[in-house]
C-alpha positions in Angstrom: 107.8 93.5 128.6 108.2 89.9 130.1 106.2 87.4 128.2 105.6 83.9 129.6 104.0 81.0 127.6 102.5 77.9 128.9 101.4 74.5 127.7 101.0 74.1 124.0 101.3 78.0 123.5 104.8 77.6 124.6 105.5 74.4 122.5 104.4 76.4 119.3 106.5 79.8 120.2 109.5 77.5 120.9 110.2 79.3 124.3 109.0 79.5 127.8 109.6 83.2 128.1 111.0 86.3 126.5 111.4 90.1 127.0 110.6 92.2 124.0 110.4 95.8 123.4 106.9 96.9 122.4 106.0 99.6 119.7 104.1 102.3 121.2 101.0 101.2 119.1 100.8 98.2 121.3 98.4 99.2 124.2 96.1 96.4 124.8 96.4 92.7 125.1 94.8 92.2 121.6 97.4 94.7 120.3 99.9 92.6 121.8 98.8 89.3 120.1 98.5 91.2 116.7 102.1 92.1 117.2 103.4 88.8 118.4 101.8 87.1 115.1 104.2 89.3 113.2 107.4 88.2 114.9 108.0 84.8 113.1 106.0 81.8 112.0 106.2 80.2 115.5 104.3 83.2 116.9 101.9 83.1 114.2 101.3 79.4 114.7 100.9 79.9 118.6 98.2 82.5 118.0 96.4 81.2 114.9 93.4 80.2 117.5 93.6 83.4 119.9 90.0 82.7 121.0 91.6 79.4 122.9 94.0 81.3 124.5 93.8 82.7 128.0 95.9 85.8 129.3 97.1 87.1 132.6 98.6 90.4 133.3 100.7 90.3 136.6 99.1 87.1 137.4 95.5 88.4 137.2 93.3 87.1 134.6 92.1 89.6 131.9 90.3 89.8 128.7 92.1 90.6 125.4 90.6 94.2 125.3 92.5 94.9 128.7 94.9 97.6 128.8 98.8 96.7 129.1 99.2 99.7 131.4 102.1 99.4 133.7 102.0 95.6 133.7 105.3 93.8 133.9 104.2 90.5 132.9 101.8 88.9 130.6 101.3 85.3 130.4 99.6 83.2 127.6 97.9 79.8 128.4 95.3 77.5 127.1 92.0 77.2 129.0 92.5 75.2 132.2 90.5 71.7 132.5 89.4 70.2 135.5 90.2 66.6 136.4 
């Protein structure tokens, strides 16, 4: 699965995007976040405040209980602010 990171999430992970093979047990966005936290210290730090992170599957905003289904891309980013 292709995973993209934006803003401070990208800074903490250390890469803009990556492609990873997901275990069969990863079925939802929440499962994916749990899995990513186990990859290394950078990923763990990026998802330390997971309530502050928004997610999109194939460029559509979803909640963390959303199924990954056949999504090709997951994007993680902080909440947007107006200005």
